[in-house]
Every structure is written in C-alpha cells, then in structure tokens.
N, C-alpha and C positions, 0 to 999 in steps of 0.2 A: 504493497500499500503508500509505499516512500517513493513509486519509480516516478513522481512527477513532484518531488517535493520543490529540488531545484533546479527542475526542468523550467525552459523557456518554453509556449507551446501557442501554435496559431493553429486557431480554428476557422477556418474560411467558411465564409456560412452562418459564426457562431453569434449571430445579431436574428438566423432566423429562428423556427419553428423547431427543430429538432437542438439547433444551436444553441437554444437557451437550456435545453436540458442535460448538453455536455457541458456545459462552460459550469452550472451548477454542480455536478458530478465532479467537474478535477475542482472544483473552490471544497467540497470536502472530502477531497482526497489531499488537501493541504497542495494547492498549487498556487503559488503567489504571483505567477506573471503568465497570463490568459490575454493572447494577441490578438484581436477579431479585425480583420481586415472589412473596413466598413466601402460599401457599395458606391459612394459618394466621393468615397478618396481615392481607390482602385477599383481599377474595373479589368478582372482576374480574367476577360479573355484577350485581353491585350499584354504580349511580350513585356511590355517595359514598365508596366503597373507593375508585372507579377517580379519581373526586378526591382523594382523601388522599394513595393514591400518585403522582399527578403532582406535589400540592403538596411530598410528602415530596423526591420522585427528583430534581425537574428535568431530564430528560432531552431530550437534543438529537435523536437517533434514537431510534424503538420499532420493534423487532421482534418483532410477534405470533405466537408457537404456540400460547398458552396454548388449549385446544381440551377438550372432553370427546370421547373418541372410542372406540371402541370395535370389534370384528368384526361379521359378520353378526349374530348371535347378541343382542351387545348392541344393534344398531342397533334386531332386530327389539324388544325388551324394554321401548327407553327412545327410542320417536322423537319423543316429545313433551319430552324432559327434552333432545335431543343438537339439538334445533332452537332451543329458547328459551334455552339458556344456552349456546351458539356464537354467536348472533347475539346476543343482550343486551353479550356480553361486545366483541364486533367492533366494530358502532355504535357504542358507547358511546364505548369507546378511541379511535378515530376522529373522533368527534366535541368529545371533550373536548381530542384532541392540536392540533388544525384551532384551535379554541377558542386553547390555548397558542402559535400560531404552533410548534410542533414543526417541527424541520427537514427531518421525513421519516422517515415511517412504513412499515413494509416488510408487507405482508399475507399468511400463510399459508393459503393456500385449501386447496383437495380434489381431488383425481382423480374423487371421486366427482361430483362439480358439472356434470362431465359427461351428455352424455342415454345414458340404455343401451343403444341402438341406432347407437353413435358409429363411423364408417367408421372402419378401422385404415389408419395410426396416428392417433393424436385429433390434430387439427389445434386450435389456438387458436381460430379463427374457427368451428371447429365447436359454440362450448360451449351455442348457445342453442336448438340445431338438433332442442331434445325433451327432455321429462322425464326425470332420473335414473333408475335403476332403484332398483326402491321398496323394496328395502329398507333402501337410506341414503341414500334422497330426501330427508327432512326437515334431515339432518347437511348433506349438500353442496346446498343449495338454504341454507341458511341461511349456509353459507361462500362462496354465487356471490352472497349481496347486499354482501358485501363488496365486492368487485370493484364491480358498481354505484356502490356509497357513494366508493369510493375514484375511479372516475372523473368522476360525477357532482360531487366535491368539487374536483377538480385544474380542470374546464370554467370554474366557478363561483368557483372561493376563489383558485384558484393554488396547494390544496394539495398538496405533495407526498409521495402514496403512493406502491404499487406494489402489484400482483398475481401472486402466484406460488403456482403449481399442482404441487405435488409428489406423485409415485406413491407408491404403497406403500413406506413403509419397512421397517427390517432390520437390524438390527446387535446388537455387545454392550450390554447394558444395559435391553434390548428390555424388553415388558409382557410377563409368560409367567405371566399369570392365567389360566387357562381360562376363567371367563367373562366378559373382555373385549378377553382377545388377538386378538391378528391372525394370519393365515392364518400364518407362518412360527416364529413361537414358540410355538405350541401345535403346528404340528406334530411342532419340534422337540423340544418334551418328551414328545410321546407315545409319540413312540421312545424316549428316555432313558430314558422312565419304564418304559416294556415292557422295556427291555431288565434293569434297575437288579431288578424285580419279576417278572424269567422271564416275561413274555406270549408267546401266541404270536401275538397278533395287535392290531393299531390298527384303530380303526372312522372314516372320514374323512366328513365330510359331502360332501352333493349326489353326483354323478353323477364329478368329474374331467374334465367336457369343457371349464370355462371355464379359457377365457386368462388370467394378469395380467404384469404387469411389474415389479421391484422395486429399490430405489438402495439404497445401503450410507448409513448413515444421515451417515456423515462426509464423501461424496461430496456428500448432498445437501445440511449445511451449508456446505459450499463453495459450492456455486449462492448460496445462499442470500446469503454475505454477499460473492459476486461482484456480485449484482444490488446488495446494499446500497450496493455501492461507484460501481457505475459504472449501471445503470439508472435511467432518469429519465423513465420512458413511461407512458400506461393502459394500452395494450393488456398481458391475462396472458400468460405466460409459463410454460410447462411447464420442467418438473424432472424430469427422469429418466436410466434408461439406456439408452434405447430396444433395449429386447429384449422377447419376448415368451416364455412357456413356460405348460404348460398345469399344473391343478395337478394333474392324474394325473401328470405327468412330475416335476413339485415333491416330492411324496409320494416317487416313487420314488430321485428325486437326496439327498434328507432321510434315506430309508432305507438307503444304501448310505454316506453320509457318516457316519452316527451308526453303521453297524454293524449297526442291526436287521434278521432275516432272515425274521422273520417275515411272518401274513395282512397286505395289508392289504384291509379291510371298509368297503364306501360304503355309506355308507344316502342313500338317491336319495329318501326322502320331506323333508330338507332341502333347503333352496335352495342352488343355483349362484351366486346371486346376480348381476350383472353380465355376458355373458356372454363377451365379449374387454377386455383392453385392453393397450394398447400407445404412447406416445406420442410425437407427434412434437418432435426435441427439439433442433430447426434453431435455433429463435430462441435460447434461450441460449447456443448458442453464438457468432452471429452478436453477439448484444445486448453481450454479457458473459462471450466466450470461454470458458462452462463446458462441459465434458465429463467425466462419470463415469469415474472412475480403477480401480474396484475390479475385479477380477472376481465372479460371482456367487459361483463353487467359493469363491474366496480368503473374501467375504464369509460365506459358510454355517459354512465350520468355524470363521472368530474366531468366528461366533454360537453355534456348538456349542461350543466351547471355556468360551466365556463362561459359558454355562448350568450345562454340568458341573463347572467349580468354586465356583459360588456354589449351582446345584442348587437353586433355592429354588420 
C-alpha cells in the first residue's frame, strides 16, 4: 500500500467521471502528488501539448484514463473523431513516456475492443478472434492498438506498461447528457424526468434483448489502482463485476428503483449494439486480488440519488 506514497502520478482524464474515483483512491493510499492535466491547458491529441505536460509535471507513473467516449448514438455520429482522438492520445502518451523512462504507464482499454460475437464470458485470449461490433468498432480498435503498443514496447524496450479492459462503468457523477451518455445514466434520466414532467411513457432504443455487464465506478477505480501497484505483465486483464443483465431487465429495474410506473416503448429501428457482454474476471483476482464489492442495486440507488440531487 506504500507504492504511491512518494510517487508523482499523472492521471489523464483525472477531472472526469472515473478520474474522480481514481484520485480519491490515490489520496487514500497516501499519494501526495496527484497531477491532472486539464483539457483547457493540455490538448492530449497534440504532441506539443503532451511533451509540455510531461515537462511540466515530470511524473513517475501515468494512469491514462482520458478518452473521447459515448453511447451507441455518439459512436455512430462521430466514428472518425472517436478513432483519431483516442488513438493519437494513447499512442503519443505511451511513446513519450517511453522516451522519458517513465516508471510505469497504465493504459485503460474498453470492452468495445472485443469481437462482436465473443463467447460469454469474454476471456482476454478471445480479444483477437473477430471484428468488434460495428457501431463502436472505431473506438474499440483505437483503444486496442494501445495493447499492441504496450506489448511491443515491453518486448523491445522493456517499458513497463499494462493494459486493462474495464466493462461499462456507472455511478454518481456519470455523464447524463442525452446526446453522449451511456445506457444507465440515459435510462435514469428518462425515468426521473418522466416522473417530474408527469409523462406516461419513456422510449428506449432497440429491442431490449441485448445484455450488458456493469461495474460501479469506485470498484473499477480500485481494480485499476491494484493493477498499478501489483501487475507488471503484457497480458490484458478484464476489470468487471462478472454478471450479465438484459437491457429489458435493466430498464425494468431502473423504472422500479426510480418509481416510474408508465409505459416502456421500444424503438426497434435503433440498434441494440453488441448482442451480449459479460467478462471473465478471474485474471484480475488471480494477478492482483481484485473483486468488485458493490451490488448492482446498491450502485443504481446511489446513482439515482446523485442524479435527483443534481438533476442536470
């Protein structure tokens, strides 16, 4: 637990949703020098800004969370932007970290990197068995290239970087913007707003048949920090909660927890996305002792309470 005590740690995306839980976890571990490159000061797509950030902050450890992300709608609207910005951020951050002999870099990938029809539960060795689901393939492939870079840099240069694959995150402080949010905050907003506006129905994308796995953001942060402390291999590792729920069941659960009693209408002209998602999380437990602690109902209630309090 003293791994971070005397380290300078850069957390890209540290001011964001997952980043806030990472920085809290670092503080609890006694890290006194947590450095967050804010987007107003450093555009991490630009090599000049990456170099300036490294010169200014001089980190020992880099945890790379920053990403251009969104739900199915945002991925469909901006495939080029999502590919380019995520690829350029990660590739250049890792290359410049190598050149500066940074002690360790933790790269955060995405469950979207898995093939569309991956056997359930998703095992890390299935990662290259097919093409990702089309709506988020540009984002998933951009992130997967960081795994290739991480492994090849360890092989050629002995550079210590690791690659983690978190499943869909949720929790207090999530993005509730309907233009770019993921499924849980989008559904919470729809249900709570429908109650407030006295609407008698909500509309949901797809058929509800697809399944997903979700991990509470503070649990994901703990997994990432444990990996940073204890894991030093080139194999990718899943970070998840190890359960699966259909989107239809998810909508029903969120409606129940929010108190929404109206009709749920499905727009089957909209895509379902990847048919199923559930991770095999055994390697995270084996390699660095991580298991998710927060039950799904506990996490959803906390997220709903946060949205009702802030109502953004």
